[in-house]
Structures are given as C-alpha cells and as structure tokens.
C-alpha positions as CSV (number, residue, x, y, z in Angstrom):
1,X,-1.3,-7.1,-3.5
2,X,-3.6,-4.7,-1.5
3,X,-2.9,-1.2,-0.4
4,X,-4.4,1.0,2.3
5,X,-3.8,4.7,3.1
6,X,-4.8,6.5,6.4
7,X,-6.7,3.4,7.6
8,X,-8.9,3.4,4.5
9,X,-10.3,0.4,2.7
10,X,-8.0,-2.1,1.0
11,X,-7.6,-1.6,-2.7
12,X,-5.2,-2.5,-5.5
13,X,-2.1,-0.4,-5.4
14,X,-3.1,2.9,-7.0
15,X,-1.3,4.1,-10.1
16,X,0.5,7.0,-8.3
17,X,1.9,4.7,-5.6
18,X,2.9,2.0,-8.1
19,X,4.7,4.6,-10.1
20,X,6.7,5.8,-7.1
21,X,7.7,2.3,-6.1
22,X,8.8,1.5,-9.7
23,X,10.7,4.8,-9.9
24,X,13.0,3.5,-7.0
25,X,13.1,0.0,-8.4
26,X,14.1,1.1,-11.9
27,X,16.5,3.8,-11.0
28,X,19.8,2.9,-12.6
29,X,22.7,1.7,-10.4
30,X,25.9,3.6,-10.5
31,X,28.0,0.9,-12.1
32,X,28.2,2.7,-15.5
33,X,26.0,5.8,-15.0
34,X,27.0,9.4,-14.1
35,X,25.5,10.8,-10.9
36,X,21.8,11.7,-11.3
37,X,19.5,14.0,-9.4
38,X,15.8,13.5,-9.8
39,X,12.8,15.6,-8.6
40,X,9.3,14.1,-8.3
41,X,6.7,16.8,-7.6
42,X,3.3,15.8,-6.2
43,X,0.1,17.8,-5.7
44,X,-0.1,17.1,-1.9
45,X,1.8,15.9,1.1
46,X,2.4,12.2,1.1
47,X,4.7,9.3,2.0
48,X,6.1,9.4,-1.6
49,X,9.8,9.3,-0.5
50,X,9.2,6.1,1.5
51,X,7.6,4.4,-1.5
52,X,10.5,5.4,-3.8
53,X,12.9,4.1,-1.1
54,X,10.9,0.8,-0.8
55,X,11.2,0.3,-4.6
56,X,15.0,0.8,-4.5
57,X,15.3,-1.5,-1.4
58,X,13.2,-4.2,-3.2
59,X,15.6,-4.0,-6.1
60,X,18.6,-4.5,-3.7
61,X,17.1,-7.8,-2.5
62,X,18.0,-9.3,-5.9
63,X,21.7,-8.2,-5.8
64,X,24.1,-10.7,-4.2
65,X,26.5,-7.9,-3.4
66,X,23.9,-5.7,-1.7
67,X,25.0,-6.2,1.9
68,X,27.3,-4.7,4.6
69,X,29.1,-7.9,5.4
70,X,32.2,-7.6,3.4
71,X,33.5,-4.4,5.1
72,X,32.3,-5.1,8.6
73,X,35.4,-6.6,10.1
74,X,37.5,-3.8,8.6
75,X,35.2,-1.3,10.2
76,X,35.6,-3.0,13.5
77,X,39.4,-2.8,13.2
78,X,39.4,0.8,12.1
79,X,36.8,2.1,14.7
80,X,38.3,0.3,17.7
81,X,37.2,3.0,20.2
82,X,33.5,2.4,19.5
83,X,31.5,0.1,21.7
84,X,30.3,-3.2,20.3
85,X,27.5,-5.6,21.2
86,X,27.7,-9.4,20.9
87,X,24.5,-11.3,20.1
88,X,25.2,-13.8,22.8
89,X,26.1,-11.4,25.6
90,X,23.1,-9.3,26.2
91,X,23.8,-5.7,27.3
92,X,27.6,-6.2,27.8
93,X,29.7,-3.7,25.9
94,X,32.9,-4.5,24.2
95,X,35.7,-2.9,22.1
96,X,37.9,-4.5,19.5
97,X,41.0,-5.9,21.2
98,X,43.2,-7.0,18.3
99,X,43.9,-10.6,17.4
100,X,45.1,-13.7,19.3
101,X,46.6,-16.5,17.1
102,X,45.1,-14.9,14.1
103,X,41.6,-14.7,15.5
104,X,39.9,-11.3,16.1
105,X,39.1,-10.5,19.8
106,X,36.8,-8.2,21.6
107,X,37.4,-7.0,25.1
108,X,34.8,-6.0,27.7
109,X,34.6,-2.2,27.6
110,X,33.7,-1.7,31.3
111,X,34.4,-3.9,34.3
112,X,31.2,-4.6,36.3
113,X,31.4,-3.1,39.8
114,X,31.1,-6.5,41.6
115,X,33.7,-8.1,39.3
116,X,37.1,-8.1,41.1
117,X,38.9,-10.3,38.6
118,X,42.2,-8.8,37.4
119,X,41.4,-8.8,33.7
120,X,38.5,-8.0,31.5
121,X,36.5,-10.5,29.6
122,X,38.1,-11.3,26.2
123,X,36.2,-13.2,23.5
124,X,37.1,-14.4,20.0
125,X,34.3,-13.7,17.7
126,X,32.9,-14.0,14.2
127,X,32.2,-10.6,12.6
128,X,28.6,-11.3,12.0
129,X,28.1,-11.9,15.8
130,X,28.9,-8.3,16.8
131,X,27.4,-4.9,15.9
132,X,28.3,-1.3,16.7
133,X,26.3,0.2,19.5
134,X,23.2,1.9,18.0
135,X,23.5,0.1,14.6
136,X,21.9,-3.1,13.2
137,X,23.7,-6.4,13.0
138,X,25.0,-7.1,9.5
139,X,23.5,-10.6,9.4
140,X,21.1,-12.8,11.4
141,X,20.8,-16.5,11.5
142,X,18.2,-18.4,9.5
143,X,14.8,-18.0,11.1
144,X,15.3,-14.4,12.1
145,X,15.2,-12.8,8.6
146,X,12.8,-10.0,7.7
147,X,9.3,-11.6,7.8
148,X,7.8,-9.7,4.9
149,X,9.1,-11.8,2.0
150,X,5.6,-12.4,0.4
151,X,5.0,-8.6,0.3
152,X,8.4,-7.9,-1.2
153,X,7.8,-10.6,-3.9
154,X,4.4,-9.3,-4.9
155,X,5.4,-5.6,-4.8
156,X,6.8,-5.6,-8.4
157,X,5.2,-7.8,-11.0
158,X,7.9,-9.8,-12.8
159,X,10.4,-8.0,-10.6
160,X,13.1,-10.7,-10.4
161,X,14.0,-13.2,-7.8
162,X,14.6,-12.2,-4.2
163,X,17.8,-13.8,-2.8
164,X,16.9,-15.3,0.6
165,X,20.3,-14.4,2.2
166,X,19.5,-10.7,1.6
167,X,16.5,-11.0,3.9
168,X,19.0,-11.9,6.7
169,X,21.6,-9.2,5.9
170,X,21.7,-5.4,6.5
171,X,22.4,-3.0,3.6
172,X,23.2,0.7,3.7
173,X,23.3,1.5,0.0
174,X,19.8,3.0,0.0
175,X,19.3,5.9,2.4
176,X,16.0,7.6,3.3
177,X,16.6,11.3,4.3
178,X,13.8,12.1,6.6
179,X,11.7,15.3,7.0
180,X,13.3,18.3,8.6
181,X,10.8,18.1,11.5
182,X,12.5,15.0,12.8
183,X,12.6,11.2,12.6
184,X,9.3,10.6,14.5
185,X,7.4,12.7,12.0
186,X,8.9,10.8,9.1
187,X,8.0,7.4,10.7
188,X,4.4,8.5,11.4
189,X,3.9,9.5,7.7
190,X,5.3,6.2,6.5
191,X,3.1,4.2,9.0
192,X,0.0,5.6,7.4
193,X,0.5,3.3,4.3
194,X,0.0,-0.4,4.6
195,X,0.3,-3.4,2.3
196,X,-1.3,-6.8,2.3
197,X,-0.1,-9.8,0.3
198,X,-2.2,-12.5,-1.2
199,X,-1.4,-14.8,1.7
200,X,-2.7,-12.3,4.2
201,X,0.6,-10.8,5.4
202,X,0.2,-7.2,6.4
203,X,2.8,-4.5,7.1
204,X,3.1,-0.8,7.2
205,X,5.5,1.1,5.0
206,X,7.6,2.0,8.0
207,X,8.0,-1.7,8.8
208,X,8.8,-2.7,5.2
209,X,11.6,-0.2,5.0
210,X,13.2,-1.8,8.0
211,X,14.9,1.5,9.2
212,X,16.9,0.5,12.2
213,X,15.2,2.7,14.9
214,X,11.7,1.9,13.5
215,X,11.9,-1.8,13.4
216,X,12.0,-4.7,15.9
217,X,14.1,-6.6,13.4
218,X,17.8,-7.1,14.0
219,X,18.9,-6.1,10.5
220,X,18.1,-3.1,8.3
221,X,17.9,-2.7,4.5
222,X,17.5,1.1,4.4
223,X,19.7,3.5,6.3
224,X,18.2,6.8,7.6
225,X,19.6,10.3,7.5
226,X,18.1,12.7,10.0
227,X,17.8,16.0,8.1
228,X,17.4,18.0,11.3
229,X,20.4,16.7,13.2
230,X,22.5,16.0,10.1
231,X,23.3,12.4,11.3
232,X,22.9,9.0,9.6
233,X,21.9,6.0,11.7
234,X,25.2,4.1,10.9
235,X,28.7,4.9,9.8
236,X,29.0,2.6,6.8
237,X,30.2,3.7,3.4
238,X,28.1,6.5,1.7
239,X,25.0,5.2,0.0
240,X,24.7,5.0,-3.7
241,X,21.1,6.4,-3.6
242,X,19.5,8.9,-1.2
243,X,15.7,9.5,-1.3
244,X,14.9,12.9,0.2
245,X,11.5,13.5,1.8
246,X,10.6,17.1,1.0
247,X,12.4,20.3,-0.2
248,X,14.2,21.0,3.1
249,X,15.5,17.4,3.3
250,X,16.7,17.8,-0.3
251,X,18.7,20.9,0.6
252,X,20.2,19.1,3.6
253,X,21.4,16.2,1.4
254,X,22.8,18.4,-1.3
255,X,24.7,20.5,1.2
256,X,26.2,17.5,3.1
257,X,28.9,17.0,0.6
258,X,31.3,15.1,2.9
259,X,28.8,12.2,2.9
260,X,26.6,12.5,-0.2
261,X,28.7,14.2,-2.9
262,X,28.8,11.0,-5.0
263,X,25.3,9.7,-4.2
264,X,22.4,9.8,-6.6
265,X,19.5,11.7,-5.2
266,X,15.7,11.4,-5.7
267,X,13.7,14.1,-3.9
268,X,9.9,14.1,-3.6
269,X,8.5,17.6,-3.4
270,X,5.0,18.7,-2.3
271,X,4.3,21.6,-4.6
272,X,1.6,23.0,-2.3
273,X,4.2,24.4,0.0
274,X,4.6,28.2,0.2
275,X,5.9,30.0,-2.8
276,X,9.2,31.0,-1.2
277,X,10.2,27.4,-0.7
278,X,9.3,26.5,-4.3
279,X,11.4,29.5,-5.5
280,X,14.3,28.2,-3.4
281,X,14.1,24.9,-5.2
282,X,14.3,26.6,-8.6
283,X,17.3,28.6,-7.5
284,X,19.1,25.5,-6.1
285,X,18.6,23.7,-9.4
286,X,19.8,26.7,-11.3
287,X,22.9,26.7,-9.3
288,X,23.5,23.1,-10.3
289,X,23.2,23.7,-14.0
290,X,26.9,24.5,-14.4
291,X,27.7,20.9,-13.4
292,X,24.5,19.0,-14.5
293,X,22.5,18.8,-17.7
294,X,18.8,18.2,-17.8
295,X,17.8,14.9,-19.4
296,X,15.5,15.8,-22.2
297,X,14.5,12.3,-23.1
298,X,12.6,11.0,-20.2
299,X,13.9,7.5,-19.2
300,X,11.6,4.6,-19.9
301,X,11.1,4.0,-16.1
302,X,9.2,7.4,-15.8
303,X,7.8,7.7,-19.3
304,X,4.2,7.1,-18.1
305,X,4.0,9.6,-15.3
306,X,0.5,9.6,-13.7
307,X,-1.7,12.7,-13.8
308,X,-0.7,15.1,-11.0
309,X,2.9,14.0,-10.8
310,X,5.9,15.4,-12.7
311,X,9.4,14.2,-12.9
312,X,12.7,16.0,-13.8
313,X,16.1,14.4,-13.9
314,X,19.6,16.0,-14.2
315,X,22.7,14.1,-15.0
316,X,26.3,15.1,-14.2
317,X,28.2,16.4,-17.2
C-alpha cells in the first residue's frame, strides 16, 4: 500500500497516518463498553479525523450487522411526508402511500403539469429500491458496489475479512463531524491524501470515506455532520462513533446532546491553534470530569503513539 500527501511522492504509509487509521479500526464497539471520549492532539493541521474515520469504517466492513437496511422500511413508514426516489424512475418524487394487499406502496408526490389522469402513479416497491431525497440508497445491486475493495483490504495488515455485501450497503454508524468552516473545506482537506493499492487502484481519502455528498457512488459508509449548520446528511439512528475534525467541531458534537449524547467521540486537535482555543478545550474537559474518568492505563491500540502525537481517553463513570 502506497500513500501520498499534498501531491507528494508515493511512499509507504507513514507511522503517524497508520496510527490514526488503526486508532479508528481498534476503537472498541459499544456492545459492552461505557461511552468513551478520546482526544488525539497533533503538531500541525492535517486530515487526521478522516484517517481515524477511515479506520473505523474499514472495521465496519467486517461486521454483518453494519448496515442501514434493517430499519429502512420502518423509517419510510414513519417519515411518510418526506419525498422518496425510486432507482428505476429517475427524477420522479414519491411519498409512502401505505400498503395494498400487504405490499408497501409509494405514490407520486407531484402530478406532472401535462398529466391529466385522475390519479397519481402508485407503485409497489422493495425497500432497497427507494431512498429519501438527499440521502444514499441503503443497498445497490451487484456490480455497483464501492470500487475500492483492494485498498480497504490492504489498509490494515491482518485486519480481518471484508464482507462483500457491505461494499453494496450504506452504513451510518460512523460519523465524520466536519470542520466549522463548512463541508467543502473538510472535503478539500481529505482530498489531499491519496492511497494506492498493490494492484494500482488509486483513490483519495475523500473518496474512500464515501461521504454521500462527496461521492459518485450510490451508497455511503460514513455519515457526515456539518458542524457549522448543525445538520447530519441523513436522519438514521444516531451513530455509535463520531470523529470530530478540530476543536470547534468537537464542541459542536458535545453540545448536540439530542443526537450524540450516547455516541463515542474521537476528536483530532491541532495544538498550534491560538492559546484561547486550547484553554477552552481544557475547560470543556474539566467540565466533563464529574461524569467521566481519565483512563490511566493507555489501551493497547494506542500504546505506541508516534512522536509528536498524544492521546487521552475518558470513560463514562
């Protein structure tokens, strides 16, 4: 696996980047663990949050339950005022229309001006064939999966088998919280890092993350939270892990308790920012100490922190 940053020469993945990817990959799931909040500080501005999120996303590709399919039909029933797209009907907009003979039905949301028929188009559907307007499909057919399988496989040595169905299914359990300057800035930072697998496949970090608005692909394995607008790119269940890009993004995620109160958080912090912002981080952590305890024994996944990086983790009491 080769790595390039800022259009530089191809090289082996550097130690700092490998550490960040593995930090996301090795972060414990919430099945038996209490909520955890981690801070990774770095000596400069970087795409660190994207690398952590990529590691967590790579881990999700091994989990047969890591997809949004199971709750999709229930969401359609519950959110019946929202417009839907059907993969076979182009730009036509639909809404959920109940059931006919036990089969779910969608109804055309708006009648075309030149259509004088007395009723709107009604279609029975399979849940995987429709998506909410502005969101990815929950699944695509074989042949339209994420094309970066060779990169994902080589990303983590001995990382475990990738389940092929997961390359065709969306997943919202890992969320990248972008920079406070907006989504375009976040994407530009991620696009500066590229990977190349042994078979010659190349892709930018922004492509590998498959954030819905950044990708040409029909599915998405990482949801995105816009820290400036306080909106997530889909209305699925809250993620189990949020990776926050910078101190201001970290504050936005912590304060958005209606969505992220139960989510683990990993924040990447550039410690060259102005002193006042660093002091605000210290104060925020101090405020959390009544509910969280610092993990004194550094977990094995971050026990060999590269020079220049530091890691601190707090666990809910």
